[in-house]
N, C-alpha and C positions, 0 to 999 in steps of 0.2 A: 715305394719300398717293395722289395721282392717278397713273394709269398713265403711264409715262415711256419714251420711246424715243429712239434716237440715229439721225440720218441723216448719212451722209457722202457729199458730192457729189464725184465725180471727173469733171472737165470735159473730158477728152481723148477725141477720136475719131480714128480712122484717116482717115476722110473724112466729109464732111457730107452727110447724107441730104437729098434735095430737099424733103421736107415738114417738116423739123425746125426749130423756132425755140427750142430749149432753150439754156441757157447752156453751150455746148460750143465747143471750139476744136480745130482741127487743128494740126499742127506748123507749117505755113506761116503760119497765122493768129496764132500766138503769137510768131513771130519769135524774138527773143533772150530773152524773158521767160517767167516761169511754168514753170520747168524741171520736166519730168516726173520726172527722176531725183531731185529734191529734194522731191517732193510729199509723200511719206509723213512726212518730218521736219517739214514745214511744218504739215500737219494735226495731227500729234502735239502741236506747240506750241500750237495753238489749243485742243485738248482739255485740255491741262494748265491753260491760262489759264481756261478755262470752269469746270473743277473748282474752282479757287481762288476763283471768284466766289461759290460756294455756302457758303463758310465751313466750319464743322465737319461739317455734314450735307449730303449730296448724294443725289439719288434714284438707285436702282439701275435700270439699263437692262433692260427686259423684252424689247425688240426692238432690233436694229441693222440698218440697211438701207444698203447701198452702191449709189448710183444715179449716173446720168450723163447724157450721156456714156457711155463704155464703161469701167467700173471695171477690167475684166480686160485693158485695155491696159497697166495697171501690172503689174509682176511679182507673181505670187501671194504671194510672200514679203512684199512691201510691204503688201498688203491685210491679211495676217495680222498684220503688225507694228502697223498702225493699230488693228486689233481688240484686240490685246494692250494697247495704251495705253488704250482704252476700258475694258477689263476691269480694268486696274490702278487707274484713277482714278475710275471710276464703279461698277464691279462689274457682273456679269451675273447676272440672276435665274436660278434653277434652270430648266432647260429653256428658256432664252431662245431666241427665234427670231432667227437671224442670216442675212441674205439678201444676195446680190449680184446685180446685173444683169450680163448678159454678152451679147455677140454670138456666134453659133455659131462664127464663124471665129476668135474671139479666145481660145479655150481649147484645151487638149489634155489627154491623160490625166494627165500629170505636174502641170500647173497645177491641175487639178481636185482631184487627190489632196492637193496642198499646202493648198488652201483647206479641204477637208473635215477634214484632220488638224488644221488651225489653228483650227477651231471653227465654220466656216460649215456650216449645215445646210439651207439653202434657196437655190435659184438660179432666176433668171428669164431665159429666153432670148428675144431679139427675133427671132422667126421671121417674123412679118408676113404671109407668104404662101407657098404651095407652088408657085406658078406663076412661071416665069422672066420672062414679060413683065410681070407685076405687080411683081415685085421690081425689074425694070429701071426702071419708072416711078418707083418709090420711091427709086431710087438705092441699093438695098441691095447689099452686096458678096458675100454668101454665095450658094451654090447651093441649090436647093430641098431636096436630101437632107441638107445639112450640119446642119440643125437636129435631125433625128432622130439623127444620129451624136452630136451634142453631148449630147442628152438621155441616150442610152445610156451615154456615158462618165460623165456625172454620177451616174447610178444605180449604175454599177459602182464609182465612188469612194465611195459610201455616202451621198449626199445624201438626206435624208428626204423632202423635198418639192421638186418641180420644176414650174415654170410656163413656159408659152409665151405670148408676146404676139402677137396677130393684129390686122390692120387690114383693114377692109372699106370698100368704096365707092371704091376707087382707079380713076381713069379707065382704061377698057379692061378692067376686071374684069367677068366675067359671073357669073350665079348659079351656074353649074357650076364656075367657077373658085373661088368662095367655098366651095362645098360640098367641093371637093377639098382646100382648105386646112384646113377643119374636120376632115375625115376624116384628113388627114395628121397634124394635131396630136393627135387622139385616139389614132391608131395608135402614136405615140411612147411612150405609157404614162404621160404626165404626170398629175398629180392636180389640176392647176389650169390654167385657161385664161382669159386676159384678151382681150376683143375690143372694139376701139375703132373708131368711125366716123372715117374720114379727115377731118380739119379742115384747110382750106387757110388757112395763116397768112400774113398780110402780110409781105413781105420775104423769103420763102423762094423757092428756085429753082422749086418747083412752082407757086407763085402767079404767078411771072413767065411760066412756060410757058403757064398757063391764060389769062393776060391777053393773051398774043400769039396765042392761038387754036390753039396746038399741041396742047392737050389740052382735052377738055370739062370743065366744072365739075361736081363731084360733085352728084348729085341727091338731095334729102331723101327723096323717096318710095322711091327705090332703096335708100337706107341703111336705111329702116324695114323694107323687105322682107328685106334681108340680116340685120338684127337678129333677125327672126322665124325665119329659117333657122337662125341660130346657136343660138337658144334651143331650137328643136325638135331640132336635131341633137345638141347637147350634153346635153340632158335625156334623150334616147333612149339616150345612151351612159353614163348614170349620173351626170352632173354636175348640180349644183343651183345656181341663181343665188343669190348672197347679197348682191351689190351690182349695180347696173344693168349694169355692164360686166364683171363677174367671176363665174366659175363654179368650183365646187370639188367634188371627189368626196365629201368629208365635212367635218365641222367642223374637224378637225385640219389639213386642207389649206388652209384660209382664210388669207389674208395678215394675220397679227396686227398687223404694222406699219402697213399701210394702214388697218386698223380703228381704230388710234389717231387717224389724221387724221379719219376719218369720224365718230368718236364724241367729238370735242372733248377729247381727252386732251392730254398735254404731250410735247414733243420738242425736242431741241436739234439744229440742223442745222449741220454743219461743212463748210467748203469754200467756194469762191467762189460767191456768189449764193445760198447755202443759206438757207432760212427756218427760223425757230424759233418756238415757242409755249410760254409758261410762265405759269401763273396769270393767264390773260387778256391777257397782253402778247405782242405779236408783234414780231419784228425780223428783219432780213435783212442778209446780208454784202455787201460790195463784190463786183462781178461778175467783174472781170478777174483771172485768176490772178496777174498781175504785181503789181497793186495789193494783192491779198490777201496775198501774200507780204511785200510792203513794210510793210504795217500790222503784221504779226506780228513782223517783224524789229525794229520799233520798240517791242516789248513792249506791244502793245495789242490788244484784240479787234477784228476787222475789220468792225465793225458799220457799215452804211451808212445805216440808218434804222430807226425803230421806231414802233409805234402801239398804242393801247389802244382797241379798238373799243367803241362804246357798247353798253349792254345790249340796245337794240333791234337793232343790227347783229348781235350774237351770237345773239339769238333767231331772227332771220331765217336765219342760217347754220345753226343747229341744225335748222330745218325743212328747208332745202335738202339737207343731208347726211343727216339721219335718214330722209327720205322715199326716198332712193335705196337704202336697206338693206332686205333681206328681212325683218328683224326689225321694220321700220317705225318709225313716229313716234307717240308717245303723243298721243291726241286732245287731251289737256289742254295740250299745248304750243302749240296754236293759239289765236288770238284768237277772239272771238265771231263776227266776220265770216269768219274762216278756217274755223271749224267749220261755218258755213252752207255755205261753198263745198265743204267735204269731204263733207257730206251730199249735195250735188248731184253730186259726183264719184262717189259710190257708185252713185247712180241711173244715171249715165252709163256705168257699168262700168269706171271708171278706178281705183277703190279697192275692195279686197276687202270684200265685205259682211259675212262672218263675222268677219273681223279687226276691222272697224269696230265691230261689236256688242260685241266684247271690249275696246274702248277703244284700238285702234291703227289708224293709217292705213298700209295696206300696198298697194303698187302691184300691179295686175293686169298682164298682158302688155300690154294696150292702154295702161294707165297708164304703163308703162315707156317706151313709144314717145313719150309726150307729157309726160315727167317735168318738163322745164324749164318748159313752159307751165303745168303744174299747180302747180308751186312758186310761180310768180308769182300764180296765183289764190289760193293759200292764204295768201299773205303780203301781198297788197295791202290 
């Protein structure tokens, strides 16, 4: 049976960050629908309906990931209750990885202990930066020191693995600001760091501010320089990259749930707008919490659409995702034209020569900086 994971989307945020275009809602945006108080019961109903669709046999969840939004805006007891429903209807594998995302200001010692006692063993904090002026541009609500406090509380509660997310390339950020954020993240004692280049998404407040000339547009060359700084700094601190934007202290610290996505495994996504993948079929839920709840009240799964990608599309995606991993991509997964491009990429220093000789395409540091363009070359 293929590896199987569960994703639970919690669409609530205390406020909307200026750069975010995720399917999230503040209380004012929801108006009178999509009650946060009833959300755990609504998701539990979808989980039960999903389990029934499998008939006699259902896959056991090897990973569970609560994302958002800010899952920890719900009471910790609600998150545990949802996890209990997953455990009851699908089961959890021995040593299953159970993760929740959190904002540093949305947890305290009591809530973290409730989560840990309830079965959560990994937590990911949205730190983003250690500089106040960078956090202000991103519209983040926490103070720079709050992320370190949250990590310390999570460790004290017994969480086995703790991640912090960072963003680089924010308008007004300098190289020194970025180095300070990296060092602050390392100093918290986490065993995993995710670092993402800021992307300006249409329709966000950040995009509007840049369009009005209030802020400069992020520069690709600056982003490349910041990525190199991240890799050098994290490597020197004992972290190793295992996916282009993710570094872990060891294999146990890697995000097993995200590896399901990157290795074409199966998962069922619960919640508004959540995406799922099972046996080559993909589907997604209605996006608005109110419509989501109404579908489930009518005793139906809240599916909004589905697709079955062609074998060609799936092959292209396997190249795109596999190439981003440190374990690399089997050379045999490429077409003849793709193999010719890979040979050229080795000569250009974009693919590791020794790994290629062993039959795998593994990005060098220079290759990671040009990963998207290289994928296009290998799949044209």
